BAVEX-18247 format. One record per residue (C-alpha): residue number from 1; x, y, z. Coordinates in nm, 4 decimals, padded with zeros to 6 digits. Example, Ala and Ser with C-alpha at 12.3 -4.5 7.8 and 13.67 -1.06 7.14 Angstrom:
REM BAVEX-18247
i:u:v:w
1:01.2300:-00.4500:00.7800
2:01.3670:-00.1060:00.7140
//
This chain:
REM BAVEX-18247
i:u:v:w
1:-00.4163:05.3717:-03.4754
2:-00.1979:05.0863:-03.3506
3:-00.2110:04.7720:-03.5641
4:-00.1733:04.4358:-03.3890
5:00.0791:04.1924:-03.5290
6:-00.1005:03.9582:-03.7747
7:-00.1347:03.5848:-03.7188
8:-00.1007:03.3400:-04.0090
9:-00.2136:02.9814:-03.9537
10:-00.1343:02.6727:-04.1564
11:-00.4074:02.4160:-04.2198
12:-00.2980:02.1773:-03.9430
13:-00.2783:02.4498:-03.6752
14:-00.6158:02.5963:-03.7750
15:-00.7782:02.2531:-03.7543
16:-00.6320:02.2000:-03.4077
17:-00.7516:02.5425:-03.2862
18:-01.1012:02.4873:-03.4258
19:-01.1158:02.1525:-03.2490
20:-01.0134:02.3164:-02.9199
21:-01.2634:02.6004:-02.9604
22:-01.5525:02.3528:-02.9984
23:-01.4409:02.0831:-02.7570
24:-01.6999:02.0076:-02.4870
25:-01.4434:01.8527:-02.2563
26:-01.1873:02.1285:-02.3196
27:-01.1274:02.3798:-02.0394
28:-01.3292:02.6999:-02.0878
29:-01.0183:02.9175:-02.0728
30:-00.8539:02.7156:-02.3547
31:-01.1739:02.7449:-02.5642
32:-01.1695:03.1241:-02.5238
33:-00.7991:03.1525:-02.6094
34:-00.8435:02.9388:-02.9219
35:-01.1324:03.1604:-03.0403
36:-00.9170:03.4711:-02.9891
37:-00.6391:03.3312:-03.2090
38:-00.8838:03.2157:-03.4785
39:-01.0444:03.5612:-03.5002
40:-00.7005:03.7231:-03.5043
41:-00.6001:03.5018:-03.7967
42:-00.9066:03.6314:-03.9848
43:-00.7599:03.9830:-03.9654
44:-00.9622:04.1289:-03.6784
45:-00.7938:04.3745:-03.4423
46:-00.7839:04.3392:-03.0656
47:-01.0722:04.5758:-02.9938
48:-01.2934:04.4038:-03.2518
49:-01.2173:04.0611:-03.1035
50:-01.2792:04.1915:-02.7513
51:-01.6203:04.3279:-02.8555
52:-01.7144:04.0058:-03.0342
53:-01.6174:03.7755:-02.7453
54:-01.7105:04.0273:-02.4707
55:-01.3692:04.0230:-02.3037
56:-01.1152:04.2926:-02.2225
57:-00.8855:04.4117:-02.5063
58:-00.5885:04.3569:-02.2772
59:-00.6761:03.9858:-02.2566
60:-00.6920:03.9607:-02.6365
61:-00.3523:04.1309:-02.6712
62:-00.2026:03.8953:-02.4093
63:-00.3049:03.5705:-02.5820
64:-00.2279:03.6986:-02.9295
65:00.1278:03.7660:-02.8119
66:00.1501:03.4354:-02.6234
67:00.0499:03.2428:-02.9381
68:00.3010:03.4285:-03.1536
69:00.5728:03.3431:-02.9014
70:00.4914:02.9848:-02.7998
71:00.2333:02.8513:-03.0461
72:-00.0573:02.6296:-02.9395
73:00.1350:02.5059:-02.6314
74:00.1300:02.8621:-02.4986
75:-00.2517:02.8559:-02.4853
76:-00.2852:02.5425:-02.2749
77:-00.1577:02.6725:-01.9408
78:-00.0916:03.0034:-01.7678
79:00.2567:03.1465:-01.7387
80:00.4164:03.1072:-01.3943
81:00.3461:03.3942:-01.1587
82:00.6035:03.5420:-00.9205
83:00.3797:03.5022:-00.6157
84:00.3659:03.7400:-00.3253
85:00.6771:03.9010:-00.1822
86:00.8228:03.6847:00.0973
87:00.7529:03.8258:00.4412
88:01.0842:03.6871:00.5737
89:01.3984:03.8178:00.4057
90:01.6780:03.5864:00.2865
91:01.9056:03.7362:00.5542
92:01.6659:03.6368:00.8331
93:01.6308:03.2882:00.6826
94:02.0093:03.2451:00.6687
95:02.0425:03.3607:01.0321
96:01.7696:03.1187:01.1424
97:01.9417:02.8261:00.9667
98:02.2779:02.9210:01.1175
99:02.1311:02.9372:01.4689
100:01.9615:02.6004:01.4198
101:02.2766:02.4239:01.3057
102:02.5447:02.6044:01.5081
103:02.3897:02.6901:01.8445
104:02.1491:02.5677:02.1116
105:01.9021:02.7495:02.3400
106:02.0192:02.8652:02.6816
107:01.8044:02.6118:02.8682
108:01.7740:02.3191:02.6233
109:01.9811:02.0870:02.4077
110:01.7960:02.1542:02.0824
111:01.5689:02.4117:01.9244
112:01.1934:02.3689:01.8904
113:00.9734:02.5662:01.6530
114:00.8411:02.7728:01.9445
115:01.1782:02.8549:02.1013
116:01.3251:02.9439:01.7624
117:01.0195:03.1537:01.6745
118:01.0605:03.3446:02.0002
119:01.4334:03.3892:01.9383
120:01.3909:03.5132:01.5778
121:01.0586:03.6950:01.6373
122:00.8780:03.5120:01.3581
123:00.5845:03.2697:01.3630
124:00.6421:02.9046:01.4481
125:00.4779:02.8147:01.1157
126:00.7516:03.0113:00.9375
127:01.0200:02.8298:01.1368
128:00.8639:02.4951:01.0481
129:00.8447:02.5908:00.6806
130:01.2104:02.7010:00.6680
131:01.3302:02.3865:00.8475
132:01.1282:02.1650:00.6166
133:01.2593:02.3423:00.3050
134:01.6198:02.2948:00.4221
135:01.5839:01.9405:00.5568
136:01.6472:02.0371:00.9215
137:01.5056:01.8186:01.2018
138:01.6468:01.9408:01.5349
139:01.4178:01.7081:01.7324
140:01.5872:01.3993:01.5896
141:01.9159:01.2492:01.7077
142:02.0989:00.9723:01.5211
143:02.3596:00.7529:01.6872
144:02.6947:00.6573:01.5338
145:03.0318:00.5097:01.6200
146:03.3350:00.5274:01.3919
147:03.5593:00.2247:01.4178
148:03.9199:00.2832:01.5247
149:04.0294:-00.0668:01.4256
150:04.3743:-00.0381:01.2583
151:04.2778:-00.3301:01.0315
152:03.9383:-00.1843:00.9422
153:03.9978:-00.1716:00.5658
154:04.1235:-00.5302:00.5425
155:03.8383:-00.6718:00.7531
156:03.5845:-00.4643:00.5632
157:03.7021:-00.5888:00.2248
158:03.7070:-00.9506:00.3452
159:03.3478:-00.9414:00.4741
160:03.1955:-00.7372:00.1916
161:03.3757:-00.9645:-00.0526
162:03.1982:-01.2644:00.1013
163:02.8618:-01.0863:00.0713
164:02.9035:-00.9718:-00.2882
165:03.1152:-01.2579:-00.4258
166:03.0657:-01.5691:-00.2107
167:03.3073:-01.8567:-00.2871
168:03.1804:-02.1611:-00.4750
169:03.0985:-02.4840:-00.2902
170:03.0922:-02.2910:00.0379
171:02.8401:-02.1570:00.2864
172:02.8729:-01.8014:00.4195
173:02.7111:-01.7727:00.7631
174:02.6622:-01.4491:00.9538
175:02.6624:-01.5582:01.3192
176:02.6073:-01.3908:01.6547
177:02.4149:-01.4264:01.9792
178:02.1229:-01.2188:02.1029
179:02.1665:-01.2321:02.4787
180:01.9381:-01.1488:02.7711
181:01.6085:-01.2089:02.5903
182:01.3588:-01.1720:02.8728
183:01.0432:-01.3779:02.9186
184:00.8109:-01.0970:03.0263
185:00.4588:-01.1472:03.1526
186:00.2334:-00.8434:03.1990
187:00.0728:-00.7711:03.5372
188:-00.2714:-00.7228:03.3782
189:-00.4278:-00.8406:03.0507
190:-00.4131:-00.5846:02.7727
191:-00.7067:-00.4732:02.5572
192:-00.7167:-00.5775:02.1896
193:-00.7048:-00.3459:01.8923
194:-01.0404:-00.1967:01.7925
195:-01.1744:00.0880:01.5837
196:-01.0661:00.4190:01.7327
197:-00.8295:00.2607:01.9887
198:-00.4920:00.0943:01.9665
199:-00.3861:-00.2217:02.1430
200:-00.2948:-00.1683:02.5094
201:-00.0316:-00.3243:02.7336
202:00.0688:-00.2511:03.0913
203:00.3934:-00.0633:03.1430
204:00.5037:-00.2965:03.4226
205:00.5823:-00.6654:03.3908
206:00.6965:-00.9848:03.5625
207:01.0326:-01.1372:03.4731
208:01.0236:-01.5111:03.4156
209:01.3853:-01.5718:03.3210
210:01.6147:-01.4977:03.0271
211:01.7635:-01.6899:02.7363
212:02.0267:-01.6339:02.4710
213:01.9605:-01.6983:02.1029
214:02.2586:-01.8156:01.8997
215:02.1786:-01.7623:01.5308
216:02.3539:-01.8206:01.1985
217:02.2114:-01.6533:00.8883
218:02.2823:-01.8122:00.5517
219:02.3629:-01.5024:00.3447
220:02.2834:-01.6824:00.0186
221:01.9203:-01.7806:00.0827
222:01.8255:-01.6196:00.4152
223:01.7814:-01.9464:00.6066
224:01.8537:-01.9257:00.9803
225:02.0036:-02.1862:01.2163
226:01.9092:-02.1109:01.5776
227:01.9826:-02.2479:01.9242
228:01.8650:-02.1111:02.2606
229:02.0961:-02.1450:02.5615
230:02.0789:-02.0250:02.9220
231:02.4202:-01.8549:02.9053
232:02.6504:-01.7194:02.6349
233:02.9928:-01.8465:02.7386
234:03.2479:-02.0143:02.5162
235:03.0981:-02.3525:02.6084
236:02.7612:-02.2555:02.4561
237:02.9345:-02.1001:02.1561
238:03.1231:-02.4265:02.0945
239:02.7985:-02.6217:02.1208
240:02.6445:-02.3954:01.8574
241:02.9440:-02.4352:01.6252
242:02.9231:-02.8134:01.6590
243:02.5528:-02.7967:01.5677
244:02.6430:-02.6017:01.2533
245:02.9129:-02.8558:01.1710
246:02.6627:-03.1405:01.1971
247:02.3895:-02.9571:01.0019
248:02.5881:-02.8286:00.7022
249:02.6782:-03.0956:00.4426
250:03.0334:-03.2238:00.4868
251:03.1385:-03.1315:00.1314
252:03.0896:-02.7552:00.1873
253:03.3373:-02.5060:00.3277
254:03.1971:-02.2795:00.6013
255:03.2821:-01.9097:00.6291
256:03.1757:-01.7532:00.9582
257:03.1270:-01.3777:01.0010
258:03.1180:-01.2802:01.3690
259:03.2108:-00.9908:01.5973
260:03.5034:-00.9509:01.8374
261:03.3248:-01.0754:02.1493
262:03.5735:-01.2526:02.3756
263:03.3641:-01.5699:02.3689
264:03.4292:-01.6030:01.9955
265:03.8069:-01.5794:02.0477
266:03.8377:-01.8061:02.3507
267:04.1379:-02.0377:02.3526
268:03.9253:-02.3528:02.3453
269:03.7208:-02.2136:02.0564
270:04.0360:-02.1334:01.8607
271:04.1730:-02.4793:01.9303
272:03.8521:-02.6443:01.8072
273:03.8416:-02.4295:01.4924
274:04.2038:-02.5186:01.4219
275:04.1040:-02.8841:01.3995
276:03.8045:-02.8131:01.1736
277:03.9758:-02.7314:00.8450
278:03.6560:-02.6354:00.6632
279:03.5763:-02.3501:00.9045
280:03.7073:-02.0041:00.8097
281:03.6358:-01.7150:01.0487
282:03.6165:-01.3473:00.9490
283:03.5881:-01.1030:01.2388
284:03.4127:-00.7683:01.1942
285:03.6114:-00.4556:01.2853
286:03.5624:-00.3192:01.6359
287:03.2535:-00.0949:01.6721
288:03.1212:-00.2215:01.3390
289:02.8497:-00.4724:01.4249
290:02.6429:-00.3208:01.1394
291:02.8635:-00.5274:00.9077
292:02.7146:-00.8452:01.0519
293:02.4064:-00.9287:00.8463
294:02.2485:-01.1439:01.1180
295:02.1789:-00.8249:01.3162
296:01.9045:-00.7532:01.0614
297:01.7366:-01.0818:01.1521
298:01.7641:-00.9975:01.5232
299:01.5866:-00.6705:01.4523
300:01.3038:-00.8552:01.2743
301:01.2455:-01.1142:01.5466
302:01.2496:-00.8430:01.8132
303:00.9987:-00.6272:01.6290
304:00.7717:-00.9047:01.5031
305:00.7677:-01.1532:01.7905
306:00.9423:-01.0468:02.1116
307:00.8635:-00.6827:02.1869
308:00.4872:-00.7299:02.2340
309:00.5078:-01.0926:02.3387
310:00.3620:-01.2143:02.6684
311:00.5435:-01.5179:02.8132
312:00.4357:-01.6778:03.1388
313:00.7525:-01.8861:03.1641
314:01.0858:-01.9361:02.9906
315:00.9641:-02.2385:02.7990
316:00.6991:-02.0280:02.6231
317:00.9662:-01.7790:02.5159
318:01.1970:-02.0482:02.3762
319:00.9049:-02.2126:02.1958
320:00.8015:-01.8783:02.0426
321:01.1557:-01.8158:01.9167
322:01.1746:-02.1644:01.7669
323:00.8369:-02.1277:01.5948
324:00.9398:-01.7912:01.4503
325:01.2610:-01.9375:01.3057
326:01.0733:-02.2382:01.1630
327:00.8163:-02.0103:01.0004
328:01.0935:-01.7892:00.8637
329:01.2731:-02.0892:00.7125
330:00.9624:-02.2090:00.5294
331:00.9968:-01.9139:00.2924
332:01.3352:-01.7526:00.3623
333:01.4352:-01.4357:00.1829
334:01.7970:-01.3222:00.1820
335:01.8996:-00.9706:00.2777
336:02.0706:-00.8258:-00.0284
337:02.3973:-00.6436:00.0453
338:02.4629:-00.3701:-00.2126
339:02.7246:-00.1366:-00.0597
340:03.0752:-00.1746:-00.1989
341:03.3801:-00.1758:00.0270
342:03.5299:00.1355:-00.1365
343:03.2103:00.3357:-00.0865
344:03.1899:00.2377:00.2809
345:03.5575:00.3184:00.3319
346:03.5116:00.6655:00.1810
347:03.2239:00.7408:00.4200
348:03.4221:00.6185:00.7206
349:03.7206:00.8275:00.6133
350:03.5022:01.1392:00.5848
351:03.3520:01.0709:00.9267
352:03.6966:01.0229:01.0804
353:03.8156:01.3495:00.9248
354:03.5140:01.5344:01.0657
355:03.5766:01.3838:01.4097
356:03.9409:01.4924:01.4035
357:03.8383:01.8467:01.3159
358:03.5930:01.8514:01.6070
359:03.8574:01.7238:01.8461
360:04.1136:01.9816:01.7307
361:03.8572:02.2590:01.7655
//
């Protein structure tokens, strides 16, 4: 007759097992496993324990061995199971991923779960599961533009340096204009939000004029200086710069971060800046407006105030913009820049390398 391997318990382990075997809030399966080990420690064999507890001998042998191998922790949860055999082989999965990333359908620009399922002769649920497991989203398209500015590295370091290490006794302002803001009035009144139905708005509209918002974001505290103008020529840009000059205390240097728009580099603008010794201008690289922090504020005002706004005339639009800026400045919060210049430069270099490979191919 086969003899099961004996179990010897110390006082602490026995007390713990007895507590588990009597615990009212302990899972029933853990109670049963604890009783099996306690009876085994008393010298009973597997068949005797199985008869006493009215379970299968195979179950007794399993948990006796699990305890000898893992101790009490081995009784608390089941061992991982292999699961069912996958219905889709690794070769088919690899082919599906390759088709998704390296080809397109004959009559479309991207794959859908249904077209890929038809192509690979699997279910669309399987396609969706494989895409999700591998982080593939063919329905999404992200835009990009790699700057070809020969002075990209120098301009990048200058601007990021101002964000991360602003000079003392100076104000760093991220400035730009948001042009062609339209005062749109809807042709019919929309319905308000209610339970079971979202807010409605007509797709067509009436145009009641446009304005341009000149804005300067204080990168230190998030405060915004704004001015609305009918046009965005160098004359309006100069007027905005003069407003900044009058608003900022005279004892502070002013560092301006702006893009390469021709208005910002106009001869009259350059001549005026040359006379204002406390102004220092840092231009972003070409095709790199994402370096200008004020763009984040433009995104917020568009999303929060302008996109769903209804303006019956231009004056209402300008008033709404002014009220939004005033409300923002009552409790301004700065946008925190965390990316270092070297990290950004590495990403741009990798992107440029990938582009060159695509062009050569």
